C-alpha positions in Angstrom: 24.0 38.9 20.7 24.8 36.5 17.9 25.8 38.1 14.7 24.4 37.2 11.3 27.8 35.9 10.1 27.7 33.2 12.9 24.4 31.9 11.6 25.5 31.4 8.0 27.0 28.0 8.6 23.9 26.8 10.4 21.6 28.1 7.7 23.8 26.4 5.0 23.5 23.1 6.9 19.7 23.4 7.2 19.4 24.2 3.5 21.7 21.2 2.6 19.6 18.9 4.8 16.3 20.1 3.2 17.7 19.7 -0.3 18.9 16.2 0.4 15.5 15.1 1.7 13.8 16.1 -1.5 16.1 14.3 -4.0 13.2 12.4 -5.6 14.4 9.0 -4.7 11.9 6.2 -4.1 13.3 5.1 -0.8 10.8 4.2 1.8 10.0 6.7 4.6 10.3 5.2 8.0 6.8 4.4 9.1 5.5 5.1 5.6 4.0 2.9 3.0 6.4 1.2 0.5 5.8 -1.1 -2.5 5.3 -4.8 -1.8 5.4 -7.8 -4.1 1.9 -9.0 -4.9 3.1 -12.6 -4.6 4.7 -12.2 -1.2 3.4 -14.8 1.3 2.1 -12.2 3.8 0.4 -10.2 1.0 -1.3 -13.3 -0.4 -2.5 -14.2 3.1 -3.9 -10.7 3.7 -5.6 -10.7 0.2 -7.2 -14.1 0.9 -8.6 -12.7 4.2 -9.9 -9.6 2.4 -11.5 -11.7 -0.4 -13.2 -14.0 2.1 -14.6 -10.9 3.9 -15.7 -9.4 0.6 -17.6 -12.6 -0.3 -19.2 -12.8 3.2 -20.4 -9.2 3.0 -21.4 -9.1 -0.7 -22.6 -12.6 -1.6 -26.1 -11.5 -2.2 -24.9 -9.6 -5.3 -24.1 -12.7 -7.2 -26.0 -15.8 -8.2 -24.9 -19.0 -6.4 -23.2 -20.5 -9.5 -21.1 -17.3 -10.0 -20.6 -16.9 -6.3 -19.1 -20.3 -5.9 -16.6 -19.7 -8.8 -15.4 -16.2 -7.8 -11.7 -15.8 -7.7 -9.5 -12.8 -7.1 -6.3 -11.2 -8.3 -4.0 -8.9 -6.4 -3.3 -5.9 -8.7 -1.1 -3.8 -6.4 0.1 -3.7 -2.8 1.8 -1.3 -0.4 3.0 -2.3 3.0 3.6 -0.2 6.1 5.7 -1.5 9.0 4.9 0.1 12.3 4.2 -1.7 15.6 2.6 -4.3 13.2 2.2 -4.5 9.5 -0.5 -2.6 7.5 -1.3 -3.4 3.9 -3.0 -1.4 1.1 -4.0 -4.0 -1.4 -5.9 -3.4 -4.7 -7.9 -6.6 -5.5 -10.0 -7.5 -8.5 -12.8 -9.9 -8.2 -13.0 -12.3 -11.1 -16.1 -14.2 -12.3 -16.3 -16.1 -15.6 -12.9 -14.6 -16.7 -14.2 -11.0 -16.2 -13.5 -8.5 -13.5 -16.8 -7.9 -11.8 -15.6 -5.8 -8.9 -12.5 -4.2 -7.5 -11.6 -2.8 -4.1 -8.7 -1.6 -2.0 
């Protein structure tokens, strides 16, 4: 039977590993979401796709003059790299220099 004194080094190692994993750093977790630049080419492309989809699905909410002049702004983005790339993008819809909608 294993004595308690033989387990102390193993317990110390486990505690050290647990403490080192909660150091509060902002390092990305493998497979987790991490910050992405809002002007990154892939982020811009994904935001453009989302904006076109938003306009297609919500066009009836705006008059045609406003609808034709809608623009968007990427406010924040996170990226997850797994088998492909996933994005969480916060977008503001701008009409006549005002934010008229926002979505993620």
